[in-house]
Each structure stands twice: as structure tokens, then as C-alpha cells.
N, C-alpha and C positions, 0 to 999 in steps of 0.2 A: 919517441916521438913529440913529449912534449917539450922538450930544450930545443927541438928543432921549430917548433912555432914560435918559442919567446926568441929564438934567434931571429927568427923571418920577421916577425912585429919590430924586434929591434932595428932592424935594418929600415923596415919601412920607415919608424919613427925618426930616423937619421935623415931622411931625406931634406936636402935643402941647410941642412944643418953642418953636414960635412961636405968637401970639394967634392966634385961630380967625376972626379977618379978615383978617388974611395970608396965614394957609394959605388959605382961600377963593377969596382972590384970586389968587393964583399958581395953585389948579387951575383957576379960570376962565380963567387967561390959556394954561394949557397945552392946555385944551378947544376955546379958540379957535384954535390949532394943527393939534389935532390931524386927521387923515381917516383914524382907523383908531375907527370907534365902540368898540371893545374897551379902548381906550387909560382912557378915563374913567369906568368903570364902575362901580371903586371912589369914586371923587369923588362922591358925592352925599350920601352922609348922613356929617356929622361927630359923632363923639364924643367927650364927656370927662366924666373922672372925676376927684372931688375927696377928697382924705381929712382928716381932723382929727381932732383928740383935743382933749376939753372935758372935765374934772373925772378923767379916766384912764379914760374913755370913748371908742374909736373910732366917729366916724360917717364917713359918705358920702354924696354926691352924685352921680349919673348925670344926664347934658345931652345931647340929641342934637338933632339940627338937618337936616333934608333940603331940599337947595338946590333939587332936580326939584320935591317937592311942597308944601315947606313944612313939612312935619311935623315938630313939635318935641315933647320930653318934657325934663320934669326930675323925677326920683325920688328922694326921700330915702331913706337908708337909716340908721334910728336907732333904738336903735343898732345896730353889729354883731355879731350871734353866730356866736362862733368853735365849732365843733363839732371831733369826732375821726371821718374817714370811715373808721376801722375800724368803730366801733359808732354812731356816730350821737349819741351825749353831747356836749351841749355841755362846754366847757372853760371 
């Protein structure tokens, strides 16, 4: 049981450090081994954020995909607006 916990934690820690395909394959492998339904609750939705700068302006993209229901989302944040939380003014 301890070995499985280490593998599940290692899988969770690899999020964003390996390709989405690698992460999902490892998650599916762990899910197939599991006898505890609580083990795999977090593995159904993959989220990725991309940040990039073009001509000095910060842009972002959010992507997500659910392996259980097939829901997917691509959302572009263009451009990113920064604001001061103390007064709500753009900076």
C-alpha cells in the first residue's frame, strides 16, 4: 500500500512536467490498479496554462480536458490586465 501511495504522489507531482499524454496514460494505469474509488477522483480533469509575451504584452491560454465526460475548453486571455487589489485600479 505504501508503494502505491508513493506512485500516486509521484504521478501528482509530475503534473505539468510531462506531456499531457504521458500524464493521462500514467493516471489511467494507476486507475486500473486501484480498488479504492477515492484514489482517482482528482485524475479526471487535466488543466494547462500557457503564458507568453508578444511585443511587451503578456498573454495567456487556459486549456482543460475531462477524461471521464470528454468536456474540453480552450480559453485565451488576451491581453492580461493587472490590477491593484487594494483599489481595483489597473496598473
